[in-house]
ROVODREN-612759 format. One record per atom (N, C-alpha, C): x, y, z; residue in one letter. Coordinates in steps of 0.02 Angstrom, whole numbers, padded with zeros to 5 digits, always signed. Atoms other than C-alpha are relative to their C-alpha. Layout:
XYZa ...
//
This chain:
-00013-00059-00042m +00818-00483-00617m -00042-00003+00064m +00045+00005-00058t +00667-00509-00503t +00027-00049+00051t -00027+00051-00045g +00742-00668-00432g +00062+00023+00037g -00062-00025-00031n +00909-00584-00399n -00015+00050+00056n +00018-00049-00050l +00827-00440-00305l -00030-00033+00062l +00030+00035-00056i +00723-00557-00199i +00053-00038+00040i -00054+00037-00033e +00876-00664-00162e +00043+00048+00041e -00040-00051-00035q +00973-00507-00114q -00037+00024+00063q +00040-00024-00056g +00830-00448-00002g -00006-00050+00056g +00011+00051-00051l +00818-00613+00089l +00065-00030+00028l -00064+00029-00020k +01004-00643+00117k +00006-00007+00076k -00007+00002-00073r +01001-00599+00302r -00048-00050+00032r +00049+00048-00027s +00843-00699+00336s +00021-00071-00015s -00022+00067+00019r +00911-00848+00241r +00060-00023+00041r -00061+00019-00035d +01082-00846+00322d -00012-00010+00075d +00010+00002-00072t +01014-00817+00498t -00046-00057+00022t +00051+00048-00023w +00862-00932+00506w -00016-00055-00050w +00031+00049+00044f +00801-01018+00350f +00048-00052-00029f -00047+00053+00019s +00961-01107+00301s +00001-00054+00054s +00004+00048-00055r +00948-01188+00472r -00065-00041-00005r +00063+00036+00011v +00767-01234+00433v +00011-00055-00052v -00012+00048+00054t +00821-01318+00271t +00043-00058+00023t -00047+00052-00022h +00964-01413+00354h -00030-00046+00053h +00034+00045-00047l +00845-01483+00484l -00018-00066-00033l +00025+00059+00036f +00787-01604+00351f +00055-00040-00033f -00056+00041+00024d +00961-01670+00312d +00003-00065+00039d -00002+00059-00043r +00931-01798+00450r -00037-00059-00032r +00031+00060+00029t +00883-01976+00409t -00070-00010+00029t +00065+00010-00032a +00738-01978+00533a -00029+00068+00020a +00034-00062-00020i +00611-01839+00556i -00042-00016+00061i +00034+00017-00063d +00562-01855+00738d -00028+00063+00033d +00031-00056-00035e +00477-01744+00867e +00049+00057+00013e -00051-00052-00013a +00640-01653+00902a +00007+00046-00060a -00004-00041+00061v +00645-01594+00721v -00058+00050-00004v +00059-00043+00002w +00467-01526+00730w +00006+00056+00053w -00007-00050-00054a +00505-01437+00894a +00051+00053-00019a -00052-00048+00021e +00663-01358+00823e -00026+00043-00058e +00029-00038+00056l +00570-01308+00665l -00046+00055+00026l +00045-00050-00030e +00438-01220+00770e +00039+00058+00030e -00041-00052-00032e +00571-01126+00868e +00032+00046-00052e -00033-00040+00052l +00662-01070+00710l -00049+00046-00036l +00050-00040+00036l +00504-01010+00622l -00025+00058+00042l +00022-00054-00044i +00445-00910+00771i +00055+00052+00008i -00057-00046-00006s +00619-00834+00789s +00007+00042-00063s -00005-00036+00064a +00610-00783+00605a -00060+00045-00012a +00058-00045+00002d +00450-00685+00642d -00058-00026-00041d +00058+00028+00035v +00330-00804+00558v -00062+00008+00043v +00056-00008-00045g +00221-00784+00712g -00024-00067+00026g +00019+00063-00033v +00153-00914+00832v -00057-00034-00037v +00058+00031+00033d -00016-00942+00748d +00016-00027-00069d -00017+00022+00068t +00053-00952+00572t +00048-00059+00002t -00047+00056-00007t +00195-01066+00628t -00037-00064+00016t +00038+00060-00019e +00074-01186+00711e -00041-00027-00058e +00040+00020+00058k -00038-01187+00559k +00042-00033-00054k -00046+00026+00051l +00108-01216+00441l +00025-00069+00018l -00026+00065-00020i +00182-01359+00540i -00054-00053+00000i +00056+00048+00000e +00012-01441+00562e -00015-00025-00070e +00014+00019+00069k -00016-01440+00374k +00054-00047-00027k -00055+00042+00024v +00156-01513+00339v -00004-00069+00032v +00004+00065-00035r +00136-01649+00471r -00058-00042-00027r +00056+00037+00029r -00033-01695+00398r +00019-00030-00067r -00022+00026+00065r +00044-01713+00225r +00048-00058+00009r -00049+00053-00014v +00186-01817+00295v -00036-00065+00018v +00038+00059-00022k +00060-01935+00376k -00042-00029-00057k +00045+00024+00052e -00065-01944+00232e +00037-00027-00061e -00037+00021+00059e +00066-01961+00095e +00057-00049+00017e -00052+00047-00024k +00178-02074+00202k +00070+00021-00021k -00066-00027+00018i +00329-01963+00176i +00049-00014+00057i -00050+00014-00051g +00486-02017+00266g +00066+00035-00013g -00064-00030+00020q +00630-01940+00170q +00001+00074+00016q -00005-00069-00022g +00691-01775+00240g -00007+00051-00056g +00004-00048+00056t +00711-01690+00071t -00071+00009-00025t +00070-00003+00023v +00531-01732+00027v -00042+00038+00051v +00035-00038-00052v +00469-01664+00194v +00015+00074-00008v -00019-00070+00011c +00566-01504+00160c -00037+00029-00060c +00037-00023+00059a +00485-01492-00012a -00073+00013+00017a +00069-00009-00022a +00315-01512+00071a -00007+00065+00040a -00001-00062-00039l +00358-01370+00192l +00001+00060-00047l -00005-00056+00047k +00407-01256+00049k -00065+00008-00039k +00063-00004+00037a +00248-01299-00046a -00055+00032+00042a +00051-00029-00044e +00141-01254+00105e +00014+00074+00013e -00017-00070-00006m +00236-01091+00125m -00024+00039-00061m +00024-00031+00062v +00196-01049-00056v -00075+00009+00002v +00073-00003-00005n +00013-01089-00024n -00023+00058+00044n +00016-00056-00045i +00010-00963+00119i +00010+00067-00035i -00019-00064+00032l +00092-00828+00013l -00041+00016-00063l +00038-00012+00061k -00019-00851-00139k -00070+00023+00018k +00065-00030-00015i -00165-00734-00113i -00025+00034-00063i +00029-00031+00058d -00282-00682-00251d +00000+00076+00009d +00004-00072-00002v -00268-00498-00292v -00073+00019-00003v +00070-00017-00004h -00436-00434-00237h -00008+00072+00022h +00013-00068-00025g -00515-00267-00199g +00019+00055-00047g -00017-00053+00048t -00436-00174-00343t -00059+00010-00048t +00056-00014+00045s -00558-00091-00461s +00026+00027-00067s -00018-00023+00067i -00557-00045-00645i -00023+00072-00007i +00019-00071+00006p -00555+00143-00680p -00058+00010-00049p +00051-00020+00049l -00710+00217-00760l +00033+00039-00056l -00039-00037+00049s -00587+00332-00847s +00068+00012+00031s -00067-00014-00026l -00404+00374-00833l +00001+00065+00039l -00056+00044-00018p -00304+00402-00727p -00021-00056+00048p +00007+00049-00053r -00288+00247-00621r +00029+00032+00063r -00020-00034-00062v -00277+00311-00443v +00026-00051+00050v -00031+00044-00050i -00157+00227-00322i +00010+00042+00064i -00007-00033-00065l -00175+00284-00141l +00051-00038+00041l -00054+00033-00037v -00016+00247-00044v -00001+00024+00072v +00004-00017-00071v -00025+00239+00145v +00055-00037+00038v -00051+00031-00042g +00093+00195+00287g +00025+00050+00050g -00024-00044-00053v +00170+00265+00445v +00064+00035-00022v -00063-00035+00015n +00311+00393+00438n +00059-00045+00016n -00061+00039-00011g +00481+00311+00421g -00002-00069-00030g +00005+00069+00027c +00418+00154+00333c +00032-00006-00068c -00028+00002+00067g +00497+00203+00168g -00052+00015-00053g +00058-00011+00045k +00333+00262+00090k +00019+00042-00061k -00015-00045+00055t +00398+00407-00015t +00050-00032-00049t -00050+00034+00043t +00547+00307-00079t -00034-00056-00040t +00036+00054+00035s +00432+00162-00123s -00044+00028-00055s +00040-00034+00052i +00317+00281-00218i +00044+00017-00059i -00046-00018+00054a +00467+00342-00317a +00020-00062-00041a -00018+00062+00036k +00517+00163-00359k -00057-00023-00045k +00058+00020+00039l +00341+00124-00417l -00010+00046-00060l +00007-00048+00055a +00332+00283-00521a +00052-00012-00054a -00056+00014+00046y +00501+00244-00599y -00016-00062-00043y +00017+00062+00035r +00441+00069-00645r -00056+00012-00051r +00056-00014+00044l +00277+00131-00719l +00022+00043-00059l -00023-00044+00054k +00365+00267-00819k +00040-00041-00051k -00039+00042+00045n +00485+00137-00890n -00043-00047-00040n +00048+00041+00038e +00333+00038-00944e -00037+00042-00052e +00030-00044+00050g +00283+00188-01049g -00061+00037+00025g +00059-00033-00027k +00150+00257-00931k +00016+00073+00017k -00007-00070-00021r +00122+00442-00900r -00023+00004+00073r +00012+00004-00072v +00133+00461-00711v +00001+00070+00031v -00001-00061-00040i +00089+00604-00593i +00001-00020+00074i -00003+00011-00072l +00135+00606-00409l -00038+00055+00036l +00040-00049-00038v +00029+00693-00277v +00028+00005+00071v -00029-00012-00066a +00106+00769-00120a -00056+00016+00049a +00057-00011-00045a -00045+00745-00005a +00020-00009+00073a -00023-00003-00070d +00062+00728+00152d +00019+00072+00014d -00011-00072-00010t +00041+00914+00185t +00020+00016+00071t -00017-00009-00070f +00076+00889+00370f +00075+00012+00009f -00073-00006-00006r +00264+00880+00339r +00029+00034-00062r -00032-00035+00056a +00356+01006+00230a +00054-00044-00032a -00054+00043+00025a +00499+00881+00214a -00026-00053-00048a +00030+00051+00044a +00382+00753+00135a -00014+00029-00069a +00014-00033+00064i +00330+00877+00001i +00065+00011-00039i -00065-00013+00032d +00511+00925-00035d +00031-00064-00027d -00029+00063+00021q +00565+00744-00043q -00034-00026-00063q +00037+00024+00058l +00428+00699-00167l +00017+00042-00062l -00018-00044+00056k +00470+00850-00275k +00069-00019-00027k -00068+00018+00020s +00654+00802-00277s +00001-00066-00039s +00001+00066+00033l +00617+00621-00323l -00036+00004-00067l +00037-00006+00064s +00493+00672-00459s +00046+00029-00054s -00048-00030+00048e +00629+00779-00541e +00050-00052-00023e -00048+00053+00016k +00749+00633-00533k -00029-00051-00049k +00033+00049+00042i +00623+00516-00614i -00022+00030-00067i +00026-00033+00060g +00557+00644-00738g -00075-00006-00006g +00073+00000+00001v +00374+00645-00689v -00026+00062+00035v +00030-00059-00031d +00256+00784-00636d -00021-00015+00072d +00026+00006-00068v +00208+00816-00455v -00047+00058+00013v +00048-00052-00020i +00057+00911-00390i +00008+00010+00075i -00011-00015-00071a +00089+00998-00224a -00028+00069+00016a +00019-00065-00027h +00020+01139-00118h +00050+00019+00054h -00044-00021-00055q +00100+01233+00025q -00009-00047+00060q +00006+00039-00062p +00137+01140+00189p -00060+00025+00042p +00058-00018-00040g -00018+01137+00298g -00065+00006-00039g +00060-00005+00042a -00138+01143+00151a -00046-00060+00011a +00047+00055-00007d -00293+01034+00146d +00018-00056-00049d -00021+00056+00042a -00244+00862+00081a -00052-00016-00053a +00053+00013+00047g -00413+00838-00001g +00002+00046-00060g -00005-00049+00053a -00390+00997-00101a +00057-00016-00048a -00058+00019+00041v -00220+00937-00162v -00020-00057-00047v +00021+00058+00039v -00296+00773-00220v -00050+00021-00055v +00049-00025+00049f -00441+00863-00307f +00036+00033-00059f -00038-00035+00053d -00320+00976-00403d +00041-00050-00041d -00041+00050+00034a -00211+00826-00445a -00042-00041-00050a +00045+00038+00045l -00358+00730-00520l -00018+00042-00062l +00015-00045+00056e -00403+00882-00626e +00061+00004-00047e -00061-00006+00040a -00222+00900-00683a +00015-00064-00038a -00013+00065+00032a -00206+00714-00721a -00043-00009-00062a +00045+00008+00058r -00356+00718-00835r +00019+00048-00056r -00017-00049+00052s -00303+00876-00926s +00066-00018-00034s -00065+00019+00029r -00129+00804-00953r +00001-00072-00026r +00006+00069+00025n -00193+00631-01004n +00046-00049+00037n -00042+00046-00039a -00098+00546-00863a -00036-00067+00008a +00029+00067-00008q -00124+00359-00845q +00003-00025+00072q -00009+00023-00069e -00064+00336-00666e +00007+00061+00045e -00004-00053-00050l -00093+00451-00517l +00016-00033+00067l -00022+00032-00062i +00004+00402-00361i +00000+00052+00056i +00010-00049-00054i -00047+00489-00200i +00039-00019+00062i -00035+00007-00064d +00073+00507-00055d -00044+00030+00055d +00044-00023-00053t -00019+00527+00110t +00038+00007+00066t -00031-00009-00066a +00018+00575+00290a +00007-00067+00035a -00011+00060-00040g +00090+00442+00402g -00004+00014+00075g +00007-00019-00070r +00070+00539+00563r -00037+00066+00004r +00032-00063-00018l -00050+00671+00628l -00001+00004+00076l -00003-00010-00073h -00088+00729+00804h -00022-00063+00039h +00020+00064-00030t -00178+00567+00845t -00013-00050-00056t +00014+00053+00049k -00207+00401+00758k -00069+00011-00031k +00067-00013+00025f -00391+00448+00744f +00001+00053-00054f -00005-00054+00049n -00349+00610+00654n +00030-00025-00066n -00033+00026+00060l -00235+00517+00534l -00049-00041-00042l +00046+00043+00037m -00366+00388+00487m -00057+00040-00030m +00053-00043+00028e -00500+00521+00465e +00025+00039-00061e -00030-00035+00057e -00383+00618+00350e +00004-00046-00061e -00006+00048+00056l -00352+00463+00245l -00068-00016-00029l +00069+00013+00024k -00539+00427+00234k -00024+00058-00043k +00020-00059+00038k -00565+00606+00173k +00033+00000-00069k -00036+00003+00064v -00432+00587+00039v -00032-00052-00046v +00033+00053+00039r -00515+00426-00017r -00067+00025-00028r +00066-00026+00022r -00686+00513-00026r +00008+00049-00057r -00012-00049+00053v -00615+00654-00132v +00014-00036-00066v -00016+00039+00060a -00543+00528-00256a -00063-00032-00029a +00061+00034+00022a -00710+00437-00263a -00050+00048-00032a +00045-00049+00031k -00803+00599-00305k +00018+00011-00073k -00022-00010+00069a -00699+00616-00463a -00012-00062-00043a +00010+00064+00035d -00716+00432-00509d -00026-00049+00052d +00032+00043-00050a -00835+00317-00416a +00039-00063+00015a -00039+00061-00011t -00713+00172-00436t +00067+00014+00035t -00065-00018-00029a -00565+00269-00362a -00004+00001+00077a -00064+00019+00028p -00448+00239-00279p -00002-00073-00025p +00002+00066+00031h -00415+00087-00387h +00048-00049+00033h -00046+00041-00039e -00275+00024-00277e +00016+00039+00063e -00023-00030-00063v -00238+00059-00094v +00060-00041+00023v -00064+00035-00012l -00057+00013-00068l +00028+00020+00068l -00029-00012-00066l +00009-00003+00109l +00074-00016-00002l -00073+00012-00005v +00197+00019+00128v +00016-00020+00072v -00020+00025-00065l +00262-00085+00272l +00076-00006+00002l -00072+00008-00012d +00439-00079+00341d +00011-00070+00027d -00010+00070-00019a +00494-00261+00348a +00037-00007+00066a -00040+00006-00061t +00610-00223+00494t -00043+00010+00063t +00042-00010-00060t +00463-00181+00609t -00032-00065+00023t +00025+00065-00021g +00411-00364+00614g -00074+00000+00016g +00070+00009-00018q +00250-00403+00705q -00038+00065+00008q +00034-00065-00004n +00213-00217+00730n -00033+00018-00067n +00027-00012+00067g +00182-00213+00543g -00071-00028-00007g +00067+00030+00002l +00031-00326+00568l -00051+00047+00031l +00045-00047-00033t -00047-00202+00688t -00014+00060-00045t +00008-00057+00046q -00016-00058+00568q -00047-00018-00057q +00041+00021+00057a -00093-00156+00425a -00074-00005+00018a +00070+00006-00021r -00251-00190+00525r -00032+00070+00005r +00027-00068-00007y -00275-00004+00566y -00015+00030-00069y +00008-00030+00066f -00250+00052+00386f -00055-00035-00040f +00050+00038+00037t -00359-00087+00316t -00071+00019+00023t +00066-00020-00027e -00503-00041+00431e -00020+00070-00024e +00015-00070+00019a -00489+00143+00382a -00012+00008-00074a +00004-00015+00071v -00461+00138+00195v -00001-00061-00046v +00007+00060+00041g -00472-00043+00136g +00061-00015-00042g -00062+00015+00036v -00294-00092+00090v -00011-00058-00048v +00008+00053+00050t -00288-00195-00070t +00066-00037-00015t -00064+00032+00013g -00102-00235-00077g +00055+00031+00043g -00055-00023-00044i +00063-00217+00016i +00065+00006-00040i -00069-00010+00025f +00231-00146-00036f +00044-00010+00061f -00042+00016-00057l +00355-00226+00084l +00069+00030-00011l -00063-00037+00009a +00501-00105+00100a +00054-00025+00048a -00058+00012-00044k +00675-00127+00175k +00008-00074+00018k -00005+00072-00014l +00669-00317+00161l +00072-00022+00011l -00070+00017-00007d +00858-00321+00148d +00028+00020+00068d -00024-00025-00064g +00871-00236+00318g -00019-00043+00059g +00023+00042-00055t +00797-00378+00420t +00022-00072-00009t -00013+00072+00001a +00843-00556+00466a -00064-00039+00011a +00064+00032-00018k +00659-00590+00502k -00050+00005-00057k +00044-00001+00058g +00586-00610+00329g -00061-00043+00006g +00059+00042-00012g +00463-00735+00400g -00063+00040+00011g +00058-00043-00010i +00349-00587+00435i -00045-00001-00061i +00040+00003+00062v +00293-00604+00254v -00053-00054+00005v +00048+00055-00008l +00210-00770+00296l -00055+00020+00048l +00050-00021-00049a +00123-00695+00447a -00049+00050-00030a +00042-00050+00031i +00058-00548+00347i -00052-00032-00046i +00045+00031+00048c -00016-00656+00210c -00050-00046+00035c +00043+00048-00034d -00086-00786+00329d -00053+00036+00042d +00047-00032-00048e -00166-00668+00456e -00043+00054-00032e +00038-00056+00028l -00221-00523+00347l -00033-00015-00067l +00027+00020+00066k -00256-00609+00181k +00003+00059-00050k -00013-00055+00047i -00188-00455+00091i +00061-00019-00042i -00058+00022+00041p -00074-00492-00057p +00059+00048+00004p -00060-00041+00007i +00104-00430-00057i +00012+00008-00075i -00007-00014+00072l +00124-00346-00227l +00072+00014-00020l -00069-00019+00016f +00302-00278-00219f +00043-00007+00062f -00048-00004-00055i +00458-00292-00114i +00053+00052-00019i -00052-00050+00011g +00588-00156-00094g +00064-00020+00035g -00066+00013-00029v +00774-00183-00065v +00046+00055-00024v -00047-00052+00021g +00908-00049-00065g -00034+00067-00011g +00024-00069+00007d +00891+00137-00101d -00009+00022-00072d +00004-00020+00070g +00902+00139-00291g -00072-00004-00026g +00067+00000+00029l +00748+00175-00397l -00018-00068-00029l +00013+00065+00031e +00767+00005-00479e -00002-00057+00051e -00005+00052-00052d +00781-00086-00312d -00069-00021+00027d +00064+00028-00019m +00606-00160-00311m -00017-00056-00048m +00020+00055+00044a +00525-00314-00382a -00072-00020+00016a +00066+00028-00014p +00350-00384-00404p +00008-00062+00044p -00005+00057-00046f +00317-00514-00270f -00024-00063-00036f +00018+00065+00028d +00313-00695-00327d +00012-00053+00054d -00004+00046-00056a +00277-00831-00199a +00052-00055-00010a -00048+00055+00012e +00378-00973-00279e +00072+00026+00003e -00067-00029+00001t +00529-00862-00310t +00022+00019+00071t -00014-00021-00069f +00518-00794-00133f +00021-00060+00043f -00014+00058-00042v +00513-00965-00049v +00065-00034-00020v -00061+00031+00024e +00651-01034-00159e +00062+00040+00023e -00055-00043-00022a +00763-00885-00117a +00010-00004+00075a -00003+00002-00074l +00721-00898+00068l +00030-00066+00024l -00018+00067-00024c +00752-01085+00083c +00051-00035-00044c -00049+00032+00043s +00891-01114-00042s +00062-00021+00040s 
//
């Protein structure tokens, strides 16, 4: 199932760019023209200039050191180096002192954050976990309503205050409720826009501090939802959020909506933050854990 979802999500990227990358190596001789065309295709697929140069340099070094001449073997070396870039140790997550495990979800408005939270909650509930959602994006009434609607659909509890309420107070109440109800997973939706970027980051820092007061190890995961269709802008977003709240993993949403799936390589190479999940489609089941080998095979098949 995971492989099928990843393949579905990468169809546009594969058909537009990466099938052409693979066919480059159908030639009998791998000359400078092939390397130049490979560079152009990878940059066009949003792999990014720096990551593209690094990737090609590694492949060329392997070709030279291992005396590879056959195109199919060079292509296999390229895929192996892509996997190496995508394989990042999951770091920064912490073990709860006590339940619940607190997942702080951040991301700009419009990135698919609330939908991604619903998908994650649906998955955890199906694993037998007791899940509570927290509507800490009090800046937008629509965000609270959307989370309430999705929680009813999934069949999990949601803790919410009135629009405009203090987000820290919502999180405090949610932590109390989670403990009294023996919840195992607490997923916090947060604001993606305030009056200024500074205000937003300060709000997120405050939410993080409130969680830490209840459990010194919380939040145990800081999940950044990135819209795959934003391309290189996603890198900038990731840097801001990481500096503010220490992102530990990425949920890459709307992967099926872009032909530039190469952004995944740039994210992993430049930020060294692991991609944990990918989202495709609007259904609650339309997400999959990220797997580097499966991803590269689907991209370059």
